[in-house]
PyMOL Python script that loads the backbone (N, CA, C, O; Angstrom):
from pymol import cmd

cmd.read_pdbstr("""\
ATOM      1  N   MET A   1     -13.257  -1.589  -4.515  1.00  0.00           N
ATOM      2  CA  MET A   1     -11.853  -1.827  -4.784  1.00  0.00           C
ATOM      3  C   MET A   1     -11.749  -2.990  -5.755  1.00  0.00           C
ATOM      4  O   MET A   1     -12.395  -4.023  -5.577  1.00  0.00           O
ATOM      5  N   GLN A   2     -10.950  -2.816  -6.756  1.00  0.00           N
ATOM      6  CA  GLN A   2     -10.758  -3.878  -7.747  1.00  0.00           C
ATOM      7  C   GLN A   2      -9.454  -4.597  -7.446  1.00  0.00           C
ATOM      8  O   GLN A   2      -8.431  -3.962  -7.191  1.00  0.00           O
ATOM      9  N   LEU A   3      -9.495  -5.919  -7.478  1.00  0.00           N
ATOM     10  CA  LEU A   3      -8.321  -6.737  -7.203  1.00  0.00           C
ATOM     11  C   LEU A   3      -7.820  -7.332  -8.508  1.00  0.00           C
ATOM     12  O   LEU A   3      -8.572  -7.984  -9.233  1.00  0.00           O
ATOM     13  N   LYS A   4      -6.563  -7.109  -8.800  1.00  0.00           N
ATOM     14  CA  LYS A   4      -5.950  -7.701  -9.985  1.00  0.00           C
ATOM     15  C   LYS A   4      -4.782  -8.561  -9.534  1.00  0.00           C
ATOM     16  O   LYS A   4      -3.870  -8.086  -8.857  1.00  0.00           O
ATOM     17  N   THR A   5      -4.817  -9.820  -9.913  1.00  0.00           N
ATOM     18  CA  THR A   5      -3.703 -10.706  -9.600  1.00  0.00           C
ATOM     19  C   THR A   5      -3.360 -11.537 -10.825  1.00  0.00           C
ATOM     20  O   THR A   5      -4.221 -11.863 -11.642  1.00  0.00           O
ATOM     21  N   HIS A   6      -2.118 -11.860 -10.929  1.00  0.00           N
ATOM     22  CA  HIS A   6      -1.643 -12.710 -12.012  1.00  0.00           C
ATOM     23  C   HIS A   6      -0.722 -13.739 -11.370  1.00  0.00           C
ATOM     24  O   HIS A   6       0.435 -13.438 -11.074  1.00  0.00           O
ATOM     25  N   VAL A   7      -1.223 -14.943 -11.154  1.00  0.00           N
ATOM     26  CA  VAL A   7      -0.447 -16.001 -10.524  1.00  0.00           C
ATOM     27  C   VAL A   7      -0.115 -17.037 -11.580  1.00  0.00           C
ATOM     28  O   VAL A   7      -1.008 -17.627 -12.187  1.00  0.00           O
ATOM     29  N   LYS A   8       1.150 -17.250 -11.792  1.00  0.00           N
ATOM     30  CA  LYS A   8       1.595 -18.212 -12.799  1.00  0.00           C
ATOM     31  C   LYS A   8       1.700 -19.607 -12.184  1.00  0.00           C
ATOM     32  O   LYS A   8       1.795 -19.757 -10.966  1.00  0.00           O
ATOM     33  N   ALA A   9       1.681 -20.605 -13.032  1.00  0.00           N
ATOM     34  CA  ALA A   9       1.800 -21.994 -12.591  1.00  0.00           C
ATOM     35  C   ALA A   9       3.067 -22.166 -11.767  1.00  0.00           C
ATOM     36  O   ALA A   9       4.129 -21.660 -12.130  1.00  0.00           O
ATOM     37  N   GLY A  10       2.948 -22.873 -10.669  1.00  0.00           N
ATOM     38  CA  GLY A  10       4.101 -23.134  -9.816  1.00  0.00           C
ATOM     39  C   GLY A  10       4.241 -22.146  -8.673  1.00  0.00           C
ATOM     40  O   GLY A  10       5.055 -22.364  -7.776  1.00  0.00           O
ATOM     41  N   PHE A  11       3.472 -21.065  -8.678  1.00  0.00           N
ATOM     42  CA  PHE A  11       3.521 -20.088  -7.599  1.00  0.00           C
ATOM     43  C   PHE A  11       2.317 -20.272  -6.695  1.00  0.00           C
ATOM     44  O   PHE A  11       1.234 -20.636  -7.154  1.00  0.00           O
ATOM     45  N   THR A  12       2.504 -20.026  -5.439  1.00  0.00           N
ATOM     46  CA  THR A  12       1.402 -20.131  -4.497  1.00  0.00           C
ATOM     47  C   THR A  12       1.066 -18.757  -3.932  1.00  0.00           C
ATOM     48  O   THR A  12       1.922 -17.877  -3.841  1.00  0.00           O
ATOM     49  N   VAL A  13      -0.176 -18.595  -3.562  1.00  0.00           N
ATOM     50  CA  VAL A  13      -0.651 -17.366  -2.951  1.00  0.00           C
ATOM     51  C   VAL A  13      -1.316 -17.741  -1.646  1.00  0.00           C
ATOM     52  O   VAL A  13      -2.109 -18.682  -1.592  1.00  0.00           O
ATOM     53  N   SER A  14      -0.996 -17.007  -0.594  1.00  0.00           N
ATOM     54  CA  SER A  14      -1.641 -17.251   0.695  1.00  0.00           C
ATOM     55  C   SER A  14      -2.410 -16.002   1.114  1.00  0.00           C
ATOM     56  O   SER A  14      -2.107 -14.892   0.676  1.00  0.00           O
ATOM     57  N   GLN A  15      -3.399 -16.202   1.960  1.00  0.00           N
ATOM     58  CA  GLN A  15      -4.183 -15.094   2.490  1.00  0.00           C
ATOM     59  C   GLN A  15      -3.930 -14.983   3.984  1.00  0.00           C
ATOM     60  O   GLN A  15      -3.753 -15.985   4.676  1.00  0.00           O
ATOM     61  N   GLU A  16      -3.915 -13.762   4.464  1.00  0.00           N
ATOM     62  CA  GLU A  16      -3.715 -13.517   5.885  1.00  0.00           C
ATOM     63  C   GLU A  16      -4.474 -12.250   6.256  1.00  0.00           C
ATOM     64  O   GLU A  16      -4.610 -11.343   5.435  1.00  0.00           O
ATOM     65  N   SER A  17      -4.966 -12.186   7.483  1.00  0.00           N
ATOM     66  CA  SER A  17      -5.614 -10.982   7.980  1.00  0.00           C
ATOM     67  C   SER A  17      -4.626 -10.226   8.852  1.00  0.00           C
ATOM     68  O   SER A  17      -3.993 -10.803   9.736  1.00  0.00           O
ATOM     69  N   LEU A  18      -4.498  -8.917   8.594  1.00  0.00           N
ATOM     70  CA  LEU A  18      -3.588  -8.071   9.356  1.00  0.00           C
ATOM     71  C   LEU A  18      -4.382  -7.017  10.115  1.00  0.00           C
ATOM     72  O   LEU A  18      -5.323  -6.436   9.576  1.00  0.00           O
ATOM     73  N   GLN A  19      -4.004  -6.772  11.359  1.00  0.00           N
ATOM     74  CA  GLN A  19      -4.669  -5.767  12.175  1.00  0.00           C
ATOM     75  C   GLN A  19      -4.456  -4.385  11.579  1.00  0.00           C
ATOM     76  O   GLN A  19      -3.364  -4.050  11.121  1.00  0.00           O
ATOM     77  N   ALA A  20      -5.527  -3.584  11.595  1.00  0.00           N
ATOM     78  CA  ALA A  20      -5.485  -2.268  10.960  1.00  0.00           C
ATOM     79  C   ALA A  20      -6.030  -1.159  11.846  1.00  0.00           C
ATOM     80  O   ALA A  20      -6.226  -0.040  11.373  1.00  0.00           O
ATOM     81  N   GLY A  21      -6.279  -1.441  13.117  1.00  0.00           N
ATOM     82  CA  GLY A  21      -6.943  -0.445  13.941  1.00  0.00           C
ATOM     83  C   GLY A  21      -8.419  -0.411  13.584  1.00  0.00           C
ATOM     84  O   GLY A  21      -8.876  -1.238  12.796  1.00  0.00           O
ATOM     85  N   PRO A  22      -9.173   0.523  14.141  1.00  0.00           N
ATOM     86  CA  PRO A  22     -10.603   0.555  13.821  1.00  0.00           C
ATOM     87  C   PRO A  22     -10.848   1.016  12.390  1.00  0.00           C
ATOM     88  O   PRO A  22     -10.209   1.954  11.913  1.00  0.00           O
ATOM     89  N   ILE A  23     -11.773   0.355  11.714  1.00  0.00           N
ATOM     90  CA  ILE A  23     -12.233   0.760  10.383  1.00  0.00           C
ATOM     91  C   ILE A  23     -13.742   0.927  10.501  1.00  0.00           C
ATOM     92  O   ILE A  23     -14.437   0.047  11.010  1.00  0.00           O
ATOM     93  N   TRP A  24     -14.242   2.068  10.026  1.00  0.00           N
ATOM     94  CA  TRP A  24     -15.656   2.397  10.230  1.00  0.00           C
ATOM     95  C   TRP A  24     -16.513   2.196   8.992  1.00  0.00           C
ATOM     96  O   TRP A  24     -17.740   2.185   9.097  1.00  0.00           O
ATOM     97  N   SER A  25     -15.903   2.035   7.818  1.00  0.00           N
ATOM     98  CA  SER A  25     -16.714   1.919   6.606  1.00  0.00           C
ATOM     99  C   SER A  25     -15.893   1.279   5.479  1.00  0.00           C
ATOM    100  O   SER A  25     -14.670   1.173   5.560  1.00  0.00           O
ATOM    101  N   ASP A  26     -16.601   0.857   4.431  1.00  0.00           N
ATOM    102  CA  ASP A  26     -15.912   0.324   3.248  1.00  0.00           C
ATOM    103  C   ASP A  26     -15.016   1.382   2.620  1.00  0.00           C
ATOM    104  O   ASP A  26     -13.927   1.075   2.133  1.00  0.00           O
ATOM    105  N   ALA A  27     -15.482   2.633   2.634  1.00  0.00           N
ATOM    106  CA  ALA A  27     -14.680   3.713   2.043  1.00  0.00           C
ATOM    107  C   ALA A  27     -13.371   3.894   2.810  1.00  0.00           C
ATOM    108  O   ALA A  27     -12.318   4.082   2.202  1.00  0.00           O
ATOM    109  N   GLU A  28     -13.430   3.840   4.129  1.00  0.00           N
ATOM    110  CA  GLU A  28     -12.202   3.954   4.926  1.00  0.00           C
ATOM    111  C   GLU A  28     -11.294   2.752   4.681  1.00  0.00           C
ATOM    112  O   GLU A  28     -10.078   2.905   4.566  1.00  0.00           O
ATOM    113  N   ALA A  29     -11.878   1.559   4.602  1.00  0.00           N
ATOM    114  CA  ALA A  29     -11.095   0.345   4.356  1.00  0.00           C
ATOM    115  C   ALA A  29     -10.388   0.414   3.003  1.00  0.00           C
ATOM    116  O   ALA A  29      -9.263  -0.069   2.866  1.00  0.00           O
ATOM    117  N   ALA A  30     -11.039   1.010   2.006  1.00  0.00           N
ATOM    118  CA  ALA A  30     -10.442   1.115   0.672  1.00  0.00           C
ATOM    119  C   ALA A  30      -9.172   1.960   0.695  1.00  0.00           C
ATOM    120  O   ALA A  30      -8.292   1.775  -0.145  1.00  0.00           O
ATOM    121  N   GLY A  31      -9.069   2.876   1.636  1.00  0.00           N
ATOM    122  CA  GLY A  31      -7.861   3.674   1.773  1.00  0.00           C
ATOM    123  C   GLY A  31      -6.847   3.075   2.712  1.00  0.00           C
ATOM    124  O   GLY A  31      -5.642   3.181   2.485  1.00  0.00           O
ATOM    125  N   LYS A  32      -7.330   2.441   3.778  1.00  0.00           N
ATOM    126  CA  LYS A  32      -6.435   1.934   4.822  1.00  0.00           C
ATOM    127  C   LYS A  32      -5.857   0.557   4.500  1.00  0.00           C
ATOM    128  O   LYS A  32      -4.664   0.335   4.705  1.00  0.00           O
ATOM    129  N   CYS A  33      -6.662  -0.357   4.008  1.00  0.00           N
ATOM    130  CA  CYS A  33      -6.202  -1.740   3.815  1.00  0.00           C
ATOM    131  C   CYS A  33      -5.059  -1.884   2.800  1.00  0.00           C
ATOM    132  O   CYS A  33      -4.135  -2.657   3.052  1.00  0.00           O
ATOM    133  N   PRO A  34      -5.083  -1.177   1.673  1.00  0.00           N
ATOM    134  CA  PRO A  34      -3.925  -1.298   0.782  1.00  0.00           C
ATOM    135  C   PRO A  34      -2.619  -0.881   1.461  1.00  0.00           C
ATOM    136  O   PRO A  34      -1.583  -1.505   1.234  1.00  0.00           O
ATOM    137  N   ARG A  35      -2.654   0.163   2.288  1.00  0.00           N
ATOM    138  CA  ARG A  35      -1.444   0.593   3.002  1.00  0.00           C
ATOM    139  C   ARG A  35      -0.997  -0.465   4.010  1.00  0.00           C
ATOM    140  O   ARG A  35       0.195  -0.751   4.124  1.00  0.00           O
ATOM    141  N   VAL A  36      -1.957  -1.050   4.745  1.00  0.00           N
ATOM    142  CA  VAL A  36      -1.632  -2.068   5.752  1.00  0.00           C
ATOM    143  C   VAL A  36      -1.021  -3.296   5.067  1.00  0.00           C
ATOM    144  O   VAL A  36       0.016  -3.800   5.500  1.00  0.00           O
ATOM    145  N   CYS A  37      -1.658  -3.768   4.011  1.00  0.00           N
ATOM    146  CA  CYS A  37      -1.163  -4.965   3.317  1.00  0.00           C
ATOM    147  C   CYS A  37       0.179  -4.703   2.635  1.00  0.00           C
ATOM    148  O   CYS A  37       1.100  -5.514   2.735  1.00  0.00           O
ATOM    149  N   ASN A  38       0.283  -3.572   1.945  1.00  0.00           N
ATOM    150  CA  ASN A  38       1.534  -3.237   1.259  1.00  0.00           C
ATOM    151  C   ASN A  38       2.698  -3.110   2.230  1.00  0.00           C
ATOM    152  O   ASN A  38       3.831  -3.436   1.876  1.00  0.00           O
ATOM    153  N   SER A  39       2.443  -2.646   3.442  1.00  0.00           N
ATOM    154  CA  SER A  39       3.520  -2.476   4.424  1.00  0.00           C
ATOM    155  C   SER A  39       4.160  -3.807   4.810  1.00  0.00           C
ATOM    156  O   SER A  39       5.281  -3.838   5.319  1.00  0.00           O
ATOM    157  N   GLN A  40       3.444  -4.904   4.566  1.00  0.00           N
ATOM    158  CA  GLN A  40       3.965  -6.238   4.883  1.00  0.00           C
ATOM    159  C   GLN A  40       4.258  -7.041   3.612  1.00  0.00           C
ATOM    160  O   GLN A  40       4.486  -8.249   3.680  1.00  0.00           O
ATOM    161  N   GLY A  41       4.251  -6.376   2.461  1.00  0.00           N
ATOM    162  CA  GLY A  41       4.559  -7.042   1.203  1.00  0.00           C
ATOM    163  C   GLY A  41       3.400  -7.746   0.558  1.00  0.00           C
ATOM    164  O   GLY A  41       3.597  -8.593  -0.313  1.00  0.00           O
ATOM    165  N   GLY A  42       2.184  -7.413   0.969  1.00  0.00           N
ATOM    166  CA  GLY A  42       1.003  -8.074   0.430  1.00  0.00           C
ATOM    167  C   GLY A  42       0.150  -7.147  -0.412  1.00  0.00           C
ATOM    168  O   GLY A  42       0.517  -6.002  -0.677  1.00  0.00           O
ATOM    169  N   CYS A  43      -0.987  -7.660  -0.823  1.00  0.00           N
ATOM    170  CA  CYS A  43      -1.938  -6.940  -1.654  1.00  0.00           C
ATOM    171  C   CYS A  43      -3.321  -7.083  -1.008  1.00  0.00           C
ATOM    172  O   CYS A  43      -3.732  -8.192  -0.665  1.00  0.00           O
ATOM    173  N   ALA A  44      -4.029  -5.981  -0.842  1.00  0.00           N
ATOM    174  CA  ALA A  44      -5.356  -6.017  -0.217  1.00  0.00           C
ATOM    175  C   ALA A  44      -6.366  -6.711  -1.128  1.00  0.00           C
ATOM    176  O   ALA A  44      -6.356  -6.519  -2.344  1.00  0.00           O
ATOM    177  N   THR A  45      -7.238  -7.519  -0.526  1.00  0.00           N
ATOM    178  CA  THR A  45      -8.291  -8.198  -1.288  1.00  0.00           C
ATOM    179  C   THR A  45      -9.558  -7.366  -1.370  1.00  0.00           C
ATOM    180  O   THR A  45     -10.422  -7.640  -2.204  1.00  0.00           O
ATOM    181  N   GLY A  46      -9.685  -6.351  -0.517  1.00  0.00           N
ATOM    182  CA  GLY A  46     -10.913  -5.570  -0.439  1.00  0.00           C
ATOM    183  C   GLY A  46     -11.825  -6.047   0.675  1.00  0.00           C
ATOM    184  O   GLY A  46     -12.843  -5.416   0.959  1.00  0.00           O
ATOM    185  N   GLU A  47     -11.467  -7.162   1.310  1.00  0.00           N
ATOM    186  CA  GLU A  47     -12.255  -7.695   2.421  1.00  0.00           C
ATOM    187  C   GLU A  47     -11.675  -7.223   3.739  1.00  0.00           C
ATOM    188  O   GLU A  47     -10.458  -7.108   3.887  1.00  0.00           O
ATOM    189  N   TRP A  48     -12.552  -6.949   4.697  1.00  0.00           N
ATOM    190  CA  TRP A  48     -12.115  -6.570   6.031  1.00  0.00           C
ATOM    191  C   TRP A  48     -13.174  -6.996   7.033  1.00  0.00           C
ATOM    192  O   TRP A  48     -14.318  -7.262   6.663  1.00  0.00           O
ATOM    193  N   ILE A  49     -12.793  -7.060   8.304  1.00  0.00           N
ATOM    194  CA  ILE A  49     -13.698  -7.494   9.358  1.00  0.00           C
ATOM    195  C   ILE A  49     -13.366  -6.736  10.642  1.00  0.00           C
ATOM    196  O   ILE A  49     -12.201  -6.464  10.934  1.00  0.00           O
ATOM    197  N   THR A  50     -14.401  -6.403  11.396  1.00  0.00           N
ATOM    198  CA  THR A  50     -14.196  -5.807  12.711  1.00  0.00           C
ATOM    199  C   THR A  50     -14.059  -6.944  13.712  1.00  0.00           C
ATOM    200  O   THR A  50     -14.943  -7.794  13.819  1.00  0.00           O
ATOM    201  N   THR A  51     -12.953  -6.958  14.443  1.00  0.00           N
ATOM    202  CA  THR A  51     -12.709  -8.023  15.421  1.00  0.00           C
ATOM    203  C   THR A  51     -13.045  -7.584  16.840  1.00  0.00           C
ATOM    204  O   THR A  51     -13.477  -8.405  17.650  1.00  0.00           O
ATOM    205  N   VAL A  52     -12.856  -6.307  17.154  1.00  0.00           N
ATOM    206  CA  VAL A  52     -13.231  -5.738  18.452  1.00  0.00           C
ATOM    207  C   VAL A  52     -13.966  -4.430  18.147  1.00  0.00           C
ATOM    208  O   VAL A  52     -13.333  -3.443  17.773  1.00  0.00           O
ATOM    209  N   PRO A  53     -15.290  -4.411  18.302  1.00  0.00           N
ATOM    210  CA  PRO A  53     -16.057  -3.225  17.928  1.00  0.00           C
ATOM    211  C   PRO A  53     -15.489  -1.936  18.531  1.00  0.00           C
ATOM    212  O   PRO A  53     -15.244  -1.845  19.734  1.00  0.00           O
ATOM    213  N   GLY A  54     -15.290  -0.944  17.657  1.00  0.00           N
ATOM    214  CA  GLY A  54     -14.785   0.348  18.078  1.00  0.00           C
ATOM    215  C   GLY A  54     -13.296   0.400  18.358  1.00  0.00           C
ATOM    216  O   GLY A  54     -12.760   1.465  18.666  1.00  0.00           O
ATOM    217  N   GLN A  55     -12.608  -0.758  18.252  1.00  0.00           N
ATOM    218  CA  GLN A  55     -11.195  -0.784  18.604  1.00  0.00           C
ATOM    219  C   GLN A  55     -10.287  -1.398  17.547  1.00  0.00           C
ATOM    220  O   GLN A  55      -9.197  -0.881  17.302  1.00  0.00           O
ATOM    221  N   MET A  56     -10.711  -2.489  16.918  1.00  0.00           N
ATOM    222  CA  MET A  56      -9.795  -3.188  16.018  1.00  0.00           C
ATOM    223  C   MET A  56     -10.545  -3.828  14.856  1.00  0.00           C
ATOM    224  O   MET A  56     -11.604  -4.433  15.025  1.00  0.00           O
ATOM    225  N   SER A  57      -9.965  -3.675  13.683  1.00  0.00           N
ATOM    226  CA  SER A  57     -10.428  -4.348  12.471  1.00  0.00           C
ATOM    227  C   SER A  57      -9.225  -5.000  11.818  1.00  0.00           C
ATOM    228  O   SER A  57      -8.080  -4.669  12.127  1.00  0.00           O
ATOM    229  N   GLU A  58      -9.494  -5.932  10.912  1.00  0.00           N
ATOM    230  CA  GLU A  58      -8.427  -6.611  10.181  1.00  0.00           C
ATOM    231  C   GLU A  58      -8.713  -6.539   8.698  1.00  0.00           C
ATOM    232  O   GLU A  58      -9.860  -6.650   8.265  1.00  0.00           O
ATOM    233  N   CYS A  59      -7.655  -6.350   7.924  1.00  0.00           N
ATOM    234  CA  CYS A  59      -7.722  -6.342   6.468  1.00  0.00           C
ATOM    235  C   CYS A  59      -7.261  -7.703   5.947  1.00  0.00           C
ATOM    236  O   CYS A  59      -6.307  -8.282   6.467  1.00  0.00           O
ATOM    237  N   ARG A  60      -7.930  -8.200   4.940  1.00  0.00           N
ATOM    238  CA  ARG A  60      -7.552  -9.460   4.303  1.00  0.00           C
ATOM    239  C   ARG A  60      -6.527  -9.147   3.211  1.00  0.00           C
ATOM    240  O   ARG A  60      -6.769  -8.305   2.347  1.00  0.00           O
ATOM    241  N   CYS A  61      -5.390  -9.827   3.259  1.00  0.00           N
ATOM    242  CA  CYS A  61      -4.283  -9.568   2.336  1.00  0.00           C
ATOM    243  C   CYS A  61      -3.850 -10.849   1.629  1.00  0.00           C
ATOM    244  O   CYS A  61      -3.952 -11.946   2.178  1.00  0.00           O
ATOM    245  N   LEU A  62      -3.366 -10.686   0.403  1.00  0.00           N
ATOM    246  CA  LEU A  62      -2.781 -11.789  -0.364  1.00  0.00           C
ATOM    247  C   LEU A  62      -1.266 -11.651  -0.357  1.00  0.00           C
ATOM    248  O   LEU A  62      -0.728 -10.550  -0.474  1.00  0.00           O
ATOM    249  N   PHE A  63      -0.590 -12.782  -0.218  1.00  0.00           N
ATOM    250  CA  PHE A  63       0.882 -12.826  -0.249  1.00  0.00           C
ATOM    251  C   PHE A  63       1.302 -13.906  -1.216  1.00  0.00           C
ATOM    252  O   PHE A  63       0.705 -14.982  -1.254  1.00  0.00           O
ATOM    253  N   SER A  64       2.334 -13.621  -2.004  1.00  0.00           N
ATOM    254  CA  SER A  64       2.845 -14.637  -2.916  1.00  0.00           C
ATOM    255  C   SER A  64       4.284 -14.939  -2.604  1.00  0.00           C
ATOM    256  O   SER A  64       4.897 -15.775  -3.267  1.00  0.00           O
TER     257      SER A  64
END
""", "prot")
cmd.dss("prot")
cmd.show_as("cartoon", "prot")
cmd.util.cbc("prot")
cmd.orient("prot")
């Protein structure tokens, strides 16, 4: 997944992890994380982590 951002002087960007249900692979995350982040007004970074094996993963999102 390619991340494109354009942050101008005076604007801040924050990162947050959002729960996404179980994610089993990078390929699945590439489809799921943009939807999860966009649903909250953010942009997926391409990073994700499993927080509860077999049950819950989180997508890393950028917010401006």
